C-alpha positions in Angstrom: 125.9 69.2 121.4 125.1 72.1 119.1 127.0 75.4 119.4 124.9 78.3 120.8 123.3 80.6 118.2 124.9 83.9 118.0 123.8 87.3 116.7 125.7 88.0 113.5 128.1 90.8 113.8 127.9 93.7 111.3 130.4 93.2 108.5 133.6 94.8 109.6 134.0 96.5 106.2 130.7 98.4 106.7 131.3 101.9 108.2 129.4 102.6 111.4 127.5 105.5 109.7 126.2 103.1 107.0 125.1 100.6 109.7 123.4 103.4 111.6 121.6 104.5 108.5 120.4 101.0 107.8 119.1 100.6 111.4 117.3 103.9 111.1 115.8 102.9 107.7 114.5 99.7 109.2 112.8 101.6 112.0 111.2 104.0 109.6 110.1 101.2 107.3 108.6 99.2 110.1 106.7 102.1 111.6 105.8 104.3 108.6 105.9 101.9 105.7 107.9 104.4 103.6 109.0 104.1 100.0 112.6 103.6 99.0 112.8 107.3 97.8 111.0 108.5 100.8 113.3 106.7 103.1 116.3 108.1 101.2 115.0 111.6 101.6 114.3 111.1 105.3 117.7 109.7 106.0 119.6 112.5 104.1 117.4 115.4 105.2 118.9 118.1 107.4 115.5 118.0 109.2 115.6 114.2 109.3 118.6 112.0 110.1 121.3 114.0 108.2 123.1 110.9 106.9 125.4 111.2 103.9 123.9 110.3 100.5 126.2 107.3 100.4 125.1 106.0 103.8 121.5 106.5 102.9 121.9 104.7 99.6 123.6 101.8 101.3 120.7 101.6 103.8 117.9 101.6 101.2 119.8 99.2 99.0 120.4 96.7 101.9 117.1 97.0 103.7 115.2 93.7 103.6 111.7 95.0 102.8 108.9 94.3 100.4 108.3 97.7 98.9 104.9 96.7 97.5 103.8 95.6 100.9 105.0 99.0 102.3 102.9 100.7 99.6 99.9 98.6 100.5 100.3 99.4 104.3 100.7 103.1 103.5 97.6 103.0 101.3 95.6 101.2 104.1 96.7 103.9 106.5 95.4 106.6 104.2 92.2 104.7 103.6 91.5 104.5 107.3 92.3 108.2 108.0 90.8 110.0 105.1 88.5 109.0 102.2 90.2 109.0 98.9 89.4 107.7 95.4 91.4 105.0 93.7 93.1 107.5 91.4 93.6 110.0 94.2 95.2 107.5 96.4 97.4 106.2 93.5 98.5 109.8 92.8 99.3 110.3 96.5 101.4 107.2 96.6 103.5 108.1 93.5 103.7 111.9 94.1 107.1 113.4 94.6 105.4 115.6 97.2 103.7 112.5 98.6 104.9 109.0 99.3 107.2 108.6 96.3 106.4 104.9 95.6 107.1 103.6 92.1 104.2 103.2 89.7 104.4 99.5 90.1 104.3 99.6 93.9 101.4 102.1 93.9 99.5 100.1 91.4 99.9 97.0 93.5 98.7 98.9 96.6 95.5 100.3 95.1 94.7 97.1 93.4 95.1 95.0 96.6 93.6 97.5 99.0 90.3 96.3 100.5 88.5 99.7 100.0 84.9 100.6 99.5 85.3 103.4 96.9 81.6 104.2 97.0 81.8 104.7 100.8 84.9 106.8 100.4 83.0 109.0 97.8 80.1 109.4 100.2 82.4 110.4 103.0 84.0 113.0 100.8 80.7 114.3 99.7 79.5 114.6 103.3 82.6 116.6 104.1 81.9 119.0 101.3 78.3 119.3 102.3 79.1 119.9 106.0 82.2 122.1 105.7 81.6 124.0 102.6 77.8 124.2 102.2 78.0 123.1 98.6 75.1 122.0 96.4 74.8 118.5 95.2 75.9 119.5 91.7 78.9 121.3 93.0 79.8 118.3 95.2 79.4 116.0 92.2 81.8 118.1 90.1 84.3 118.2 92.9 84.2 114.5 93.3 84.8 113.7 89.6 87.2 116.6 88.9 90.7 115.9 87.7 91.8 118.7 90.1 89.5 117.4 92.9 88.9 114.0 94.2 89.1 111.9 91.0 86.2 109.5 91.7 84.5 107.8 88.9 81.2 109.2 87.7 79.4 106.1 89.1 81.1 106.6 92.5 80.2 110.3 92.6 76.6 109.5 91.7 76.4 106.9 94.4 77.6 109.6 96.9 75.1 112.1 95.7 72.2 109.6 95.7 73.1 108.6 99.3 74.1 112.0 100.7 70.9 112.7 102.6 70.3 109.0 103.5 
């Protein structure tokens, strides 16, 4: 007869705050697919969980998560909710004001995302046309701009060519 399986007890040398931070980090990661830096900020923020930096660091260091997969899931969420270019999405994923993934994690995400960049460019172009009453040439410039959408010239041209279709 085999002994019954038991749930492992948290290590007795791990402070309760650290375990709570780890539990919270797991929830955030499972639901929001956050980056390691984003999780740390959420855990330590006075507007977030308010854990100590030490507890938050313990949590992100001991969280069993595939950060590249989190980046990919995050990218997929963006791609479903708002059209973005490959470069625009990459920049959002690595931004200190955005998702704070590492370059490597963000690159993995945009390279493995099943996105139709032409379709995204067209959706962006339609938004500009509908909301801002812009001309085709102005839309094209916004789509390719380093300060705008960052689509490739081919993607922007595809959007312009299919804007009224």
